[in-house]
N, C-alpha and C positions, 0 to 999 in steps of 0.2 A: 939950463934955464935954456927951453924950446927946443927940450928935448923928446922925440916920438918913437913911440914904443907900438908893437904888434905882436898880436901872441894868437898862439892854439892850444888848448887844452879837452882832456877827455875827462867823463867822470861819471852821474848821475843824477840825478832830482830822486829825492827823498820820500814825497808824499806818496803813499801809496796808491798805485801799483809805484815799484820803481819801476825809472825810464835811463836810458841809455843816454846821456848827451854829450857832444862835440860843442864847443865852442869857439865863436873868433873873437876877436876884439882889436881895438884900437886905444891908446892912450899919447894924450899930449900932457908936457909937465910945464904949468906956471914959472916955475922955481923948485929947487929941490923938496919941498914941504907938497907942494898942493900939486894934482892933476885932476884934466878931467877926458871922457872918454865914452866911446859906445862896445855895449858888449852883443854880443847876437849869438843867442842857443837854437839848436837844433835836436828837440828830445825824437825818440825812437821807442815808441812800444805798443804794438798795435797802428793808431793815426800818429800821424807826427805833432808836434806843436815846433810853434819856434814865439823864440821868445829876445825883442830889440829892449835892452835897457840904456837911457843916460845913466850915467855915474860921474860921482866928484871922489875923489879917495885925499886922505893923509899918511902922508908915507912920514915913518919914523926913525930916526940914526938911534944906531947900535952901539957905544964907541967900542967897547967890549969885543964883538966881533962885526967890523964894518962892510963884512963882505953879505949879512943877513939886512934884508929889507924890508919889516913886517910896513902893514897899512890897515889900516879903516875905512871905512869908506859907505854910501848908500846911492841909490838912482830912483828914477821913476823910469815907466817906459810900460809895452803892455805884452801879453801873449795872445796866441791866436792857434786854432789848431784845424785840422782838416777834418774835423767833425762840426766844425761851425760855430765854433764856441769861443769866446774872445773873454781875457780878464785886462783890468787897468793894473799894472804888477807895477808897488812899492816896496824897493830892495831896501833893507835897513834891521840889521846892520848886513858889511861886507866883508873879512877877515881874511885874510891874505899874507903872504910872504914871499919873498924871493930872493933865494940865493943867488951870488954873480958869481958864476964857470969861470966867464972873461969878460973886456970890458963890455962887449956887446949882447952876450948869451945870458939871460939868467933860468932861473925853473924855481916852481913851489909853487904850496898848495894852496886853494884858495876856497871858498865859503862862503854861503851868503843865503840869509831867510827873505822870502819872498811873501807877503800879502796880498794876494788874487784879489781883486775888487769889483765885480760882474752882477748878475741875474743873481748868481751862485758862490758864497766870498768862501776860500778854500787856502790854502797854505802852499809852500815850497821849500823845502832846502835843498841847497844844490850843494854838491862837495865836487873838486874836479882839481886834479895835474896840470899844471900848466908850461907851456915852454914860451919865455919872450924872447924877440930880437932887439934891442934898443941901436936905431942909426944914431 
């Protein structure tokens, strides 16, 4: 309860054309099950794009594998590009899992589907590997 974690990840945005993704995130745990946070992505290929998403997550406990911590979540935010375009971002769902290496250090995958709504509607599927430090 009251834990804070910060993370960094790398991966890609999979809506053609594919883009390289650098991800920074911060998360606050209300209890062992629920958390909320902020995610910031930088996408690079040709022009750059910046994505800010506030999110909430539900964390599962697997008694058979206590060091594996899967989660599901969703969020809202915005994406802007250096080409002068912007979208409202509805992230739903977000799926991921963290594997506990030490009591403070975690690694794992994260995937999320984004409906991007603006003057032109589009979508994005983001996939990345992440390293998390829990304070």
